[in-house]
Backbone as JSON Lines, residues from 0, in Angstrom:
{"i":0,"aa":"M","n":[-0.2,-109.69,-7.09],"ca":[-1.43,-109.14,-6.54],"c":[-2.52,-110.59,-6.96]}
{"i":1,"aa":"T","n":[-3.72,-111.19,-5.38],"ca":[-4.77,-112.14,-5.93],"c":[-6.12,-111.01,-5.6]}
{"i":2,"aa":"T","n":[-6.72,-111.68,-6.31],"ca":[-8.03,-111.27,-6.18],"c":[-9.36,-112.22,-5.11]}
{"i":3,"aa":"T","n":[-9.95,-111.42,-3.71],"ca":[-10.85,-112.92,-3.46],"c":[-11.46,-113.52,-4.05]}
{"i":4,"aa":"P","n":[-11.93,-114.51,-3.53],"ca":[-13.11,-115.35,-4.3],"c":[-14.51,-114.57,-3.84]}
{"i":5,"aa":"E","n":[-14.97,-113.76,-2.82],"ca":[-15.73,-112.86,-3.4],"c":[-15.89,-112.38,-4.15]}
{"i":6,"aa":"D","n":[-14.66,-111.3,-4.63],"ca":[-14.66,-110.23,-5.74],"c":[-14.17,-110.81,-7.06]}
{"i":7,"aa":"A","n":[-14.19,-112.28,-7.08],"ca":[-14.18,-113.12,-8.4],"c":[-15.29,-112.96,-9.03]}
{"i":8,"aa":"D","n":[-16.49,-113.54,-7.71],"ca":[-17.53,-114.55,-7.51],"c":[-18.22,-112.97,-8.48]}
{"i":9,"aa":"A","n":[-18.22,-111.98,-7.32],"ca":[-18.82,-110.78,-8.18],"c":[-18.58,-110.33,-9.97]}
{"i":10,"aa":"L","n":[-17.53,-110.64,-10.01],"ca":[-17.06,-110.33,-11.57],"c":[-17.77,-111.53,-12.19]}
{"i":11,"aa":"F","n":[-17.58,-112.61,-12.14],"ca":[-18.31,-113.6,-12.59],"c":[-19.97,-113.84,-12.82]}
{"i":12,"aa":"D","n":[-20.37,-113.39,-12.02],"ca":[-22.05,-113.24,-11.86],"c":[-22.56,-112.16,-12.75]}
{"i":13,"aa":"A","n":[-21.77,-111.73,-13.49],"ca":[-22.25,-110.44,-14.48],"c":[-23.24,-111.51,-15.61]}
{"i":14,"aa":"P","n":[-24.12,-110.74,-16.03],"ca":[-24.04,-111.59,-18.08],"c":[-22.96,-112.03,-18.68]}
{"i":15,"aa":"P","n":[-23.14,-112.73,-19.39],"ca":[-21.54,-112.78,-20.4],"c":[-22.15,-112.03,-21.04]}
{"i":16,"aa":"P","n":[-20.81,-111.39,-22.25],"ca":[-20.8,-110.64,-22.8],"c":[-21.49,-110.01,-24.09]}
{"i":17,"aa":"P","n":[-21.97,-109.49,-24.77],"ca":[-22.47,-109.63,-26.14],"c":[-21.92,-110.4,-26.82]}
{"i":18,"aa":"A","n":[-22.41,-110.81,-28.08],"ca":[-22.0,-112.11,-29.07],"c":[-20.38,-111.56,-29.43]}
{"i":19,"aa":"A","n":[-19.84,-112.44,-29.81],"ca":[-17.95,-112.44,-30.45],"c":[-18.2,-111.38,-31.77]}
{"i":20,"aa":"A","n":[-17.48,-110.34,-31.76],"ca":[-17.51,-109.46,-32.91],"c":[-16.66,-109.84,-34.33]}
{"i":21,"aa":"K","n":[-16.9,-109.55,-34.87],"ca":[-16.46,-110.3,-36.45],"c":[-14.88,-109.34,-36.44]}
{"i":22,"aa":"S","n":[-13.85,-109.94,-36.79],"ca":[-12.42,-109.65,-37.24],"c":[-12.4,-109.2,-38.73]}
{"i":23,"aa":"H","n":[-12.3,-108.07,-39.28],"ca":[-12.39,-107.18,-40.41],"c":[-10.61,-106.7,-40.55]}
{"i":24,"aa":"S","n":[-9.79,-107.76,-40.12],"ca":[-8.55,-107.24,-40.34],"c":[-8.14,-108.58,-41.44]}
{"i":25,"aa":"A","n":[-6.83,-108.67,-41.95],"ca":[-6.4,-109.02,-42.84],"c":[-6.25,-110.43,-41.92]}
{"i":26,"aa":"P","n":[-6.07,-111.78,-43.04],"ca":[-6.07,-112.73,-42.16],"c":[-4.75,-113.43,-41.43]}
{"i":27,"aa":"A","n":[-4.92,-113.88,-40.61],"ca":[-3.71,-114.45,-39.95],"c":[-2.27,-115.02,-40.66]}
{"i":28,"aa":"P","n":[-1.11,-114.53,-40.36],"ca":[-0.35,-115.37,-41.23],"c":[-0.18,-116.72,-41.43]}
{"i":29,"aa":"A","n":[0.58,-117.18,-42.22],"ca":[0.53,-119.2,-42.37],"c":[1.71,-119.25,-40.86]}
{"i":30,"aa":"P","n":[1.18,-120.29,-40.31],"ca":[2.39,-120.53,-39.23],"c":[3.8,-121.03,-40.08]}
{"i":31,"aa":"S","n":[4.51,-120.88,-39.26],"ca":[6.07,-121.47,-39.88],"c":[5.93,-123.26,-39.58]}
{"i":32,"aa":"P","n":[7.47,-123.43,-40.53],"ca":[7.61,-124.81,-40.52],"c":[7.26,-125.78,-39.07]}
{"i":33,"aa":"A","n":[8.34,-124.62,-38.17],"ca":[8.07,-125.6,-37.45],"c":[6.8,-125.52,-35.99]}
{"i":34,"aa":"A","n":[5.79,-124.42,-36.48],"ca":[4.63,-124.38,-36.15],"c":[3.61,-125.46,-36.61]}
{"i":35,"aa":"S","n":[3.9,-125.8,-38.19],"ca":[3.12,-126.83,-38.63],"c":[3.68,-128.26,-38.33]}
{"i":36,"aa":"T","n":[4.8,-128.59,-37.95],"ca":[5.28,-129.72,-37.01],"c":[4.48,-129.84,-35.91]}
{"i":37,"aa":"A","n":[4.38,-128.76,-34.78],"ca":[3.84,-128.88,-33.46],"c":[2.63,-128.8,-33.82]}
{"i":38,"aa":"A","n":[1.64,-128.59,-34.86],"ca":[0.11,-128.69,-35.08],"c":[0.3,-129.86,-35.26]}
{"i":39,"aa":"A","n":[1.14,-130.98,-36.21],"ca":[0.56,-132.12,-36.44],"c":[0.86,-133.2,-34.84]}
{"i":40,"aa":"D","n":[1.42,-132.74,-33.86],"ca":[1.66,-133.19,-32.7],"c":[0.29,-133.02,-31.75]}
{"i":41,"aa":"S","n":[-0.28,-131.44,-32.36],"ca":[-1.31,-130.78,-31.14],"c":[-2.77,-131.5,-30.55]}
{"i":42,"aa":"P","n":[-2.79,-131.72,-29.43],"ca":[-3.92,-132.25,-29.33],"c":[-5.0,-131.83,-29.79]}
{"i":43,"aa":"F","n":[-5.25,-130.65,-30.3],"ca":[-6.41,-129.56,-30.64],"c":[-6.77,-129.84,-31.82]}
{"i":44,"aa":"G","n":[-6.28,-130.86,-32.72],"ca":[-7.23,-131.13,-33.67],"c":[-6.01,-130.6,-34.94]}
{"i":45,"aa":"G","n":[-5.04,-130.7,-34.98],"ca":[-4.28,-129.68,-35.3],"c":[-4.02,-128.13,-35.85]}
{"i":46,"aa":"L","n":[-4.44,-127.51,-34.87],"ca":[-4.13,-126.2,-34.71],"c":[-2.37,-125.44,-34.69]}
{"i":47,"aa":"P","n":[-2.32,-125.3,-34.77],"ca":[-0.64,-124.53,-34.89],"c":[-0.13,-124.11,-33.45]}
{"i":48,"aa":"V","n":[0.64,-124.95,-32.71],"ca":[0.91,-124.37,-31.09],"c":[2.6,-123.41,-31.66]}
{"i":49,"aa":"V","n":[2.16,-122.37,-31.44],"ca":[3.4,-121.62,-31.75],"c":[5.07,-121.7,-30.45]}
{"i":50,"aa":"A","n":[5.74,-121.67,-31.14],"ca":[7.14,-122.19,-29.86],"c":[7.5,-120.94,-28.93]}
{"i":51,"aa":"S","n":[7.12,-119.78,-29.68],"ca":[7.23,-118.41,-28.9],"c":[6.45,-117.77,-28.63]}
{"i":52,"aa":"A","n":[6.17,-116.6,-27.71],"ca":[5.3,-115.64,-27.62],"c":[5.79,-114.38,-27.41]}
{"i":53,"aa":"D","n":[7.02,-114.47,-27.37],"ca":[7.63,-113.0,-26.5],"c":[8.17,-112.43,-27.89]}
{"i":54,"aa":"N","n":[7.14,-111.44,-28.08],"ca":[7.36,-110.64,-29.34],"c":[6.45,-109.44,-29.44]}
{"i":55,"aa":"R","n":[6.09,-109.13,-27.94],"ca":[5.25,-108.01,-27.43],"c":[6.63,-106.84,-27.72]}
{"i":56,"aa":"R","n":[5.7,-105.68,-28.32],"ca":[6.64,-104.42,-28.08],"c":[6.91,-103.52,-27.1]}
{"i":57,"aa":"E","n":[5.49,-103.96,-25.87],"ca":[5.47,-103.01,-24.99],"c":[6.07,-104.09,-23.82]}
{"i":58,"aa":"Q","n":[6.27,-103.29,-22.84],"ca":[6.77,-104.05,-21.64],"c":[5.36,-104.81,-20.75]}
{"i":59,"aa":"R","n":[5.47,-105.98,-20.55],"ca":[4.82,-106.46,-19.56],"c":[4.46,-107.19,-18.28]}
{"i":60,"aa":"V","n":[3.53,-106.76,-17.89],"ca":[3.54,-106.96,-15.99],"c":[2.76,-108.16,-15.65]}
{"i":61,"aa":"K","n":[3.04,-108.98,-14.73],"ca":[2.95,-109.85,-14.24],"c":[1.91,-109.79,-13.43]}
{"i":62,"aa":"V","n":[0.76,-110.38,-13.35],"ca":[-0.61,-110.39,-12.23],"c":[-1.23,-111.57,-12.44]}
{"i":63,"aa":"S","n":[-2.16,-111.57,-11.28],"ca":[-2.78,-112.88,-11.62],"c":[-4.66,-112.48,-10.9]}
{"i":64,"aa":"W","n":[-5.11,-112.02,-12.04],"ca":[-6.28,-111.68,-12.12],"c":[-7.48,-112.72,-12.7]}
{"i":65,"aa":"P","n":[-8.54,-112.79,-12.07],"ca":[-9.61,-113.75,-12.6],"c":[-9.89,-112.98,-14.26]}
{"i":66,"aa":"G","n":[-10.32,-113.61,-14.88],"ca":[-10.76,-113.05,-16.67],"c":[-11.4,-114.41,-17.01]}
{"i":67,"aa":"R","n":[-12.43,-113.87,-18.3],"ca":[-13.15,-114.93,-18.68],"c":[-13.39,-114.37,-20.4]}
{"i":68,"aa":"V","n":[-13.31,-115.47,-21.47],"ca":[-13.49,-114.91,-22.46],"c":[-14.98,-115.95,-23.3]}
{"i":69,"aa":"Q","n":[-15.58,-115.42,-24.31],"ca":[-16.49,-116.03,-24.7],"c":[-15.97,-116.71,-25.76]}
{"i":70,"aa":"L","n":[-16.17,-118.04,-26.02],"ca":[-15.74,-118.67,-27.53],"c":[-16.64,-118.45,-27.64]}
{"i":71,"aa":"P","n":[-16.38,-118.56,-29.97],"ca":[-17.44,-118.51,-30.63],"c":[-18.69,-118.97,-30.38]}
{"i":72,"aa":"N","n":[-18.43,-120.4,-29.82],"ca":[-19.93,-121.28,-29.9],"c":[-20.79,-120.62,-28.72]}
{"i":73,"aa":"G","n":[-20.06,-119.53,-28.26],"ca":[-21.05,-118.63,-26.74],"c":[-20.36,-119.01,-26.01]}
{"i":74,"aa":"R","n":[-19.73,-120.04,-25.42],"ca":[-19.38,-120.86,-24.35],"c":[-18.03,-119.84,-23.59]}
{"i":75,"aa":"V","n":[-18.46,-119.67,-22.31],"ca":[-17.76,-118.6,-21.38],"c":[-17.01,-119.3,-20.56]}
{"i":76,"aa":"L","n":[-15.84,-119.12,-21.03],"ca":[-14.37,-119.44,-20.33],"c":[-13.71,-118.76,-19.43]}
{"i":77,"aa":"N","n":[-13.8,-119.32,-17.98],"ca":[-12.92,-118.65,-17.17],"c":[-11.34,-119.36,-17.24]}
{"i":78,"aa":"L","n":[-11.04,-117.93,-17.14],"ca":[-9.34,-118.83,-16.93],"c":[-8.9,-117.55,-16.23]}
{"i":79,"aa":"R","n":[-7.18,-117.19,-15.71],"ca":[-6.34,-116.23,-15.53],"c":[-5.85,-115.39,-16.59]}
{"i":80,"aa":"V","n":[-5.45,-114.03,-15.8],"ca":[-4.83,-113.64,-16.85],"c":[-3.59,-113.33,-15.72]}
{"i":81,"aa":"R","n":[-2.56,-113.53,-16.78],"ca":[-1.0,-113.76,-16.44],"c":[-0.05,-112.77,-16.13]}
{"i":82,"aa":"D","n":[-0.74,-111.87,-17.74],"ca":[0.32,-110.21,-17.16],"c":[-0.51,-109.71,-18.48]}
{"i":83,"aa":"V","n":[-0.32,-107.99,-18.34],"ca":[-0.88,-107.45,-19.23],"c":[0.33,-106.15,-19.6]}
{"i":84,"aa":"S","n":[-0.26,-105.82,-20.95],"ca":[0.75,-104.64,-21.4],"c":[-0.37,-104.1,-21.81]}
{"i":85,"aa":"D","n":[0.35,-102.86,-22.54],"ca":[-0.39,-101.42,-22.94],"c":[-1.31,-102.28,-24.41]}
{"i":86,"aa":"G","n":[-0.39,-103.33,-24.98],"ca":[-1.11,-103.77,-25.72],"c":[-1.63,-104.84,-25.66]}
{"i":87,"aa":"G","n":[-2.16,-105.67,-24.8],"ca":[-2.9,-106.64,-24.6],"c":[-2.71,-107.7,-23.26]}
{"i":88,"aa":"V","n":[-2.89,-108.83,-23.67],"ca":[-2.98,-109.74,-22.35],"c":[-2.46,-111.26,-22.59]}
{"i":89,"aa":"G","n":[-2.05,-111.56,-21.57],"ca":[-1.65,-112.95,-21.56],"c":[-2.28,-113.84,-20.53]}
{"i":90,"aa":"L","n":[-2.82,-115.01,-21.27],"ca":[-3.89,-115.68,-20.21],"c":[-3.13,-117.05,-19.81]}
{"i":91,"aa":"L","n":[-3.8,-117.97,-19.0],"ca":[-3.83,-119.19,-18.5],"c":[-4.88,-119.97,-18.08]}
{"i":92,"aa":"T","n":[-4.81,-121.23,-19.08],"ca":[-6.23,-121.77,-19.09],"c":[-5.46,-123.56,-19.12]}
{"i":93,"aa":"E","n":[-6.83,-124.36,-18.89],"ca":[-6.39,-125.96,-19.01],"c":[-7.59,-126.14,-20.22]}
{"i":94,"aa":"V","n":[-8.28,-124.99,-20.92],"ca":[-9.33,-125.58,-22.29],"c":[-8.65,-124.34,-23.13]}
{"i":95,"aa":"H","n":[-9.14,-125.59,-24.17],"ca":[-8.29,-125.01,-25.49],"c":[-8.87,-123.42,-25.77]}
{"i":96,"aa":"V","n":[-7.96,-122.54,-26.05],"ca":[-9.2,-121.05,-26.66],"c":[-8.43,-120.85,-28.22]}
{"i":97,"aa":"P","n":[-9.42,-120.6,-28.91],"ca":[-8.64,-120.62,-30.62],"c":[-7.61,-119.44,-30.62]}
{"i":98,"aa":"A","n":[-6.46,-119.68,-31.86],"ca":[-5.82,-119.11,-31.78],"c":[-6.1,-118.31,-33.22]}
{"i":99,"aa":"Y","n":[-5.97,-116.67,-33.31],"ca":[-6.3,-115.75,-34.39],"c":[-7.96,-115.41,-34.4]}
{"i":100,"aa":"T","n":[-8.55,-115.34,-33.2],"ca":[-10.32,-115.07,-33.39],"c":[-10.19,-114.12,-32.17]}
{"i":101,"aa":"V","n":[-10.88,-113.34,-32.74],"ca":[-11.58,-111.73,-32.21],"c":[-12.54,-112.6,-30.82]}
{"i":102,"aa":"L","n":[-12.73,-112.29,-29.72],"ca":[-12.97,-112.87,-28.75],"c":[-13.76,-111.77,-28.04]}
{"i":103,"aa":"N","n":[-14.81,-112.04,-27.0],"ca":[-15.06,-110.77,-25.67],"c":[-14.45,-111.2,-24.9]}
{"i":104,"aa":"F","n":[-13.9,-110.5,-24.15],"ca":[-13.12,-110.57,-22.42],"c":[-13.53,-109.56,-21.97]}
{"i":105,"aa":"A","n":[-13.46,-110.21,-20.3],"ca":[-13.4,-109.43,-19.02],"c":[-12.28,-110.03,-18.38]}
{"i":106,"aa":"M","n":[-11.96,-109.03,-17.12],"ca":[-11.24,-109.08,-16.16],"c":[-11.85,-108.41,-15.3]}
{"i":107,"aa":"G","n":[-10.41,-109.02,-13.84],"ca":[-11.49,-108.46,-12.56],"c":[-9.98,-107.58,-12.24]}
{"i":108,"aa":"V","n":[-10.23,-106.24,-12.52],"ca":[-8.77,-105.89,-11.93],"c":[-8.95,-105.06,-10.55]}
{"i":109,"aa":"P","n":[-8.33,-105.84,-9.97],"ca":[-8.34,-105.21,-8.33],"c":[-8.06,-103.54,-8.08]}
{"i":110,"aa":"P","n":[-8.63,-103.08,-6.97],"ca":[-8.8,-101.84,-6.81],"c":[-6.84,-101.17,-6.63]}
{"i":111,"aa":"L","n":[-6.7,-100.01,-6.58],"ca":[-5.83,-99.34,-6.95],"c":[-5.19,-99.32,-5.58]}
{"i":112,"aa":"N","n":[-6.66,-98.77,-4.58],"ca":[-5.94,-98.71,-3.01],"c":[-6.95,-99.6,-2.2]}
{"i":113,"aa":"E","n":[-6.91,-99.76,-1.58],"ca":[-7.02,-100.7,0.19],"c":[-8.33,-100.32,-0.08]}
{"i":114,"aa":"G","n":[-9.51,-101.28,0.01],"ca":[-10.87,-101.25,0.33],"c":[-11.49,-100.82,-0.59]}
{"i":115,"aa":"G","n":[-11.03,-100.82,-1.8],"ca":[-11.69,-100.51,-3.3],"c":[-12.48,-101.62,-3.89]}
{"i":116,"aa":"Q","n":[-13.07,-101.39,-4.76],"ca":[-14.21,-102.66,-5.43],"c":[-13.5,-103.4,-6.66]}
{"i":117,"aa":"V","n":[-13.17,-104.67,-6.79],"ca":[-12.65,-104.95,-8.28],"c":[-13.51,-104.6,-9.43]}
{"i":118,"aa":"T","n":[-12.62,-104.14,-10.44],"ca":[-13.47,-103.21,-10.97],"c":[-13.34,-104.36,-12.46]}
{"i":119,"aa":"A","n":[-15.02,-104.65,-13.26],"ca":[-14.64,-105.22,-14.11],"c":[-14.1,-104.65,-15.51]}
{"i":120,"aa":"V","n":[-13.6,-104.89,-16.44],"ca":[-12.82,-104.3,-17.12],"c":[-13.23,-105.18,-18.8]}
{"i":121,"aa":"S","n":[-14.08,-104.95,-19.33],"ca":[-14.77,-106.07,-20.51],"c":[-14.33,-105.41,-21.72]}
{"i":122,"aa":"G","n":[-13.86,-105.88,-23.07],"ca":[-13.72,-105.48,-24.43],"c":[-13.73,-106.75,-25.41]}
{"i":123,"aa":"T","n":[-12.7,-107.0,-26.1],"ca":[-12.46,-107.36,-27.19],"c":[-10.83,-107.57,-27.4]}
{"i":124,"aa":"I","n":[-10.48,-108.76,-27.6],"ca":[-9.34,-109.49,-27.55],"c":[-9.41,-110.11,-29.24]}
{"i":125,"aa":"K","n":[-7.8,-110.07,-29.75],"ca":[-7.6,-110.61,-30.91],"c":[-6.68,-111.92,-30.26]}
{"i":126,"aa":"T","n":[-6.8,-113.29,-30.45],"ca":[-5.77,-114.15,-29.72],"c":[-4.8,-114.36,-30.99]}
{"i":127,"aa":"T","n":[-3.51,-114.51,-30.4],"ca":[-2.5,-114.19,-30.94],"c":[-1.38,-115.19,-31.26]}
{"i":128,"aa":"Y","n":[-1.52,-116.0,-30.47],"ca":[-0.36,-117.17,-30.05],"c":[-1.29,-118.27,-28.84]}
{"i":129,"aa":"L","n":[-0.4,-119.65,-28.82],"ca":[-1.16,-120.96,-28.3],"c":[0.2,-121.4,-27.74]}
{"i":130,"aa":"V","n":[0.58,-121.4,-26.83],"ca":[1.56,-123.3,-25.68],"c":[0.74,-123.8,-25.64]}
{"i":131,"aa":"V","n":[1.31,-124.89,-25.65],"ca":[0.62,-126.13,-24.71],"c":[1.91,-126.41,-23.83]}
{"i":132,"aa":"Q","n":[1.97,-126.03,-22.51],"ca":[2.43,-126.75,-21.82],"c":[2.15,-128.12,-20.9]}
{"i":133,"aa":"G","n":[2.07,-129.27,-20.7],"ca":[1.32,-130.18,-19.72],"c":[-0.14,-129.9,-20.15]}
{"i":134,"aa":"P","n":[-0.77,-129.65,-18.81],"ca":[-2.33,-129.53,-18.3],"c":[-2.47,-127.86,-18.76]}
{"i":135,"aa":"D","n":[-1.1,-126.92,-19.45],"ca":[-1.64,-125.48,-19.4],"c":[-1.91,-124.83,-20.62]}
{"i":136,"aa":"I","n":[-2.4,-124.32,-20.58],"ca":[-2.35,-123.38,-22.24],"c":[-2.23,-122.2,-21.67]}
{"i":137,"aa":"Y","n":[-1.2,-121.87,-22.39],"ca":[-1.36,-120.23,-22.62],"c":[-1.37,-119.41,-23.68]}
{"i":138,"aa":"C","n":[-2.0,-118.73,-23.81],"ca":[-2.6,-117.85,-25.02],"c":[-2.27,-116.36,-24.47]}
{"i":139,"aa":"G","n":[-2.22,-115.64,-25.64],"ca":[-2.0,-114.14,-25.56],"c":[-3.23,-113.42,-26.71]}
{"i":140,"aa":"G","n":[-3.67,-111.76,-26.38],"ca":[-4.57,-111.54,-27.41],"c":[-4.09,-109.68,-27.01]}
{"i":141,"aa":"T","n":[-4.48,-109.64,-28.23],"ca":[-4.23,-107.94,-28.12],"c":[-5.35,-107.33,-28.28]}
{"i":142,"aa":"W","n":[-5.83,-106.01,-27.59],"ca":[-6.57,-105.54,-27.27],"c":[-6.92,-105.1,-28.81]}
{"i":143,"aa":"V","n":[-8.38,-105.51,-28.95],"ca":[-9.1,-105.0,-30.27],"c":[-9.68,-103.77,-30.16]}
{"i":144,"aa":"Q","n":[-10.7,-104.08,-28.63],"ca":[-11.79,-102.86,-28.24],"c":[-11.35,-102.75,-26.52]}
{"i":145,"aa":"L","n":[-11.01,-101.7,-26.24],"ca":[-10.95,-101.42,-24.76],"c":[-11.71,-100.1,-24.04]}
{"i":146,"aa":"P","n":[-12.53,-100.51,-23.85],"ca":[-12.86,-98.73,-23.05],"c":[-12.01,-97.9,-22.92]}
{"i":147,"aa":"S","n":[-11.79,-96.54,-22.69],"ca":[-10.95,-95.76,-22.15],"c":[-10.84,-95.72,-20.54]}
{"i":148,"aa":"A","n":[-12.25,-96.07,-20.11],"ca":[-11.73,-96.51,-18.82],"c":[-10.67,-96.95,-18.03]}
{"i":149,"aa":"G","n":[-11.27,-99.0,-19.03],"ca":[-10.75,-99.89,-18.42],"c":[-8.86,-100.03,-18.58]}
{"i":150,"aa":"R","n":[-8.95,-98.91,-20.14],"ca":[-7.73,-98.54,-20.8],"c":[-6.63,-98.08,-19.62]}
{"i":151,"aa":"D","n":[-7.25,-97.02,-18.87],"ca":[-6.47,-95.93,-17.79],"c":[-6.0,-96.59,-16.25]}
{"i":152,"aa":"L","n":[-7.55,-97.97,-16.36],"ca":[-7.29,-98.21,-14.67],"c":[-6.63,-99.15,-15.34]}
{"i":153,"aa":"V","n":[-5.68,-99.89,-16.66],"ca":[-5.11,-101.04,-16.8],"c":[-3.66,-100.21,-16.73]}
{"i":154,"aa":"G","n":[-3.7,-99.2,-17.49],"ca":[-2.13,-98.55,-17.88],"c":[-1.64,-97.94,-16.52]}
{"i":155,"aa":"K","n":[-2.72,-98.19,-15.47],"ca":[-2.03,-97.14,-13.94],"c":[-1.26,-98.26,-13.2]}
{"i":156,"aa":"W","n":[-2.32,-99.98,-13.54],"ca":[-1.48,-100.89,-12.84],"c":[-0.47,-101.4,-13.37]}
{"i":157,"aa":"I","n":[0.12,-100.97,-14.73],"ca":[1.06,-101.37,-15.28],"c":[2.5,-99.95,-15.08]}
{"i":158,"aa":"R","n":[1.71,-98.83,-14.69],"ca":[2.99,-98.28,-13.52],"c":[3.26,-98.45,-12.81]}
{"i":159,"aa":"R","n":[2.14,-99.12,-12.21],"ca":[3.01,-99.19,-10.49],"c":[3.54,-100.4,-10.09]}
{"i":160,"aa":"L","n":[3.35,-101.64,-11.37],"ca":[3.77,-102.81,-11.12],"c":[5.28,-102.73,-11.92]}
{"i":161,"aa":"R","n":[5.34,-101.53,-12.99],"ca":[7.01,-101.6,-13.66],"c":[8.24,-101.03,-12.38]}
{"i":162,"aa":"R","n":[7.72,-100.33,-11.3],"ca":[8.24,-99.14,-10.28],"c":[9.52,-100.65,-9.93]}
């Protein structure tokens, strides 16, 4: 399902999310030797490029929704949400998003019924992987904080798209 440009504009006319939350979780695991080798060849200043991102416990469903993250420097980056699961999101961008970082996140979730409005669902994610394929950067994030109304709406979409 795609979102109309007007609905996407309405989402992005909202003020940027509040300053990024600090992560109090354990440090990220050390990258594997393969990731370290890939990091040396990375165009992102030696950051690891993880070879596989398919380690989710929950089933993901494909979507194409507008989204955005607020980077640690305060910059808001528009991107595409390419899949969702109960545990997080898969994102597509052309701009580097730091791995293993807690970021403010928002996405435009389409209405479940015709004639409804796009709902801005905001929370925080912790980025978990980064894969570079040509000009595209795929990254994933796990939910750190997602209000219950947003979690319920995303859950309804997941159930609908699994059918």
